[in-house]
C-alpha positions in Angstrom: -114.0 77.6 67.5 -117.4 75.9 67.9 -120.5 78.1 67.2 -121.5 78.2 70.9 -118.1 79.6 71.9 -118.3 82.2 69.1 -121.7 83.3 70.2 -120.6 83.5 73.8 -117.6 85.6 72.9 -119.9 87.9 71.0 -122.1 88.3 74.0 -119.2 89.2 76.2 -117.8 91.7 73.8 -121.2 93.4 73.2 -121.9 93.5 76.9 -118.6 95.1 77.7 -119.1 97.7 74.9 -122.6 98.6 76.3 -121.2 98.9 79.8 -118.4 101.2 78.6 -121.0 103.4 77.0 -123.1 103.2 80.2 -126.0 101.9 78.2 -127.8 99.8 80.8 -130.8 98.9 78.6 -128.6 97.4 75.9 -126.4 95.7 78.4 -129.5 94.2 80.0 -130.8 92.9 76.7 -127.5 91.3 75.9 -127.3 89.6 79.3 -130.8 88.4 79.1 -130.1 86.8 75.8 -126.8 85.3 77.1 -128.6 84.1 80.2 -131.4 82.5 78.1 -128.9 80.8 75.8 -126.7 79.6 78.7 -129.8 78.0 80.3 -130.6 76.3 77.0 -127.2 74.5 77.1 -128.8 72.3 79.7 -125.5 72.0 81.4 -124.3 73.9 84.4 -121.1 75.7 83.4 -119.2 78.9 83.9 -121.2 80.7 81.2 -124.4 80.4 83.1 -122.7 81.5 86.3 -121.2 84.5 84.5 -124.5 85.5 82.9 -126.4 85.1 86.2 -123.8 87.1 88.1 -123.5 89.8 85.5 -127.2 90.3 85.2 -127.7 90.4 89.0 -124.8 92.9 89.3 -126.4 95.1 86.6 -129.8 95.0 88.4 -128.1 95.9 91.7 -126.2 98.8 90.2 -129.5 100.0 88.6 -131.2 99.9 92.0 -133.4 97.0 91.0 -132.6 95.1 94.2 -135.7 92.8 94.0 -134.6 91.4 90.7 -131.0 91.3 91.8 -131.9 89.4 94.9 -133.7 86.7 92.9 -130.7 86.3 90.6 -128.2 86.3 93.4 -130.2 83.5 95.1 -130.1 81.5 91.8 -126.3 82.3 91.6 -125.8 80.7 95.0 -127.5 77.5 93.8 -125.5 77.4 90.6 -122.2 78.2 92.2 -122.7 75.5 94.9 -123.6 72.9 92.3 -120.6 73.7 90.0 -117.9 74.7 92.5 -119.2 73.4 95.9 -120.8 75.1 98.9 -117.5 76.1 100.5 -116.0 77.7 97.4 -115.2 81.4 97.9 -117.4 82.4 95.0 -120.4 80.6 96.6 -119.8 82.4 99.9 -119.5 85.7 98.0 -122.8 85.0 96.3 -124.5 84.5 99.7 -123.1 87.8 100.9 -124.5 89.5 97.8 -128.0 88.0 98.4 -127.9 89.3 101.9 -126.8 92.8 100.8 -129.5 92.9 98.1 -132.1 91.9 100.7 -131.0 94.6 103.1 -131.0 97.3 100.4 -134.4 96.1 99.2 -135.9 96.2 102.7 -134.3 99.6 103.4 -135.7 101.1 100.2 -139.2 99.7 101.1 -139.0 101.2 104.6 -138.0 104.6 103.1 -140.9 104.5 100.7 -143.3 103.7 103.6 -141.8 106.6 105.7 -142.3 109.0 102.8 -145.8 107.8 102.2 -146.8 108.3 105.8 
């Protein structure tokens, strides 16, 4: 198995272990490293899509919708380039961008209401 593949498998295994322990901070560090490495491959492939989706989902579940929204937008671009604009995964990514935007706006309105 090539070194890149071994490294990728290690990222996936470590990420899943952190998620099973509900350790968001460790999971986030692992995904950020995986995301950075995947971008360094200089090729669009499933690893970059996986890392982008996983990190965006982690942010969303951690109520970090602003960060999730930015990554979901990037995910739409990546998925469209790799799989095509009409692929179900690209459409699902668009839906996640919209949901993150709605949640983010709702949270900001609630913060404003509380402040007033």
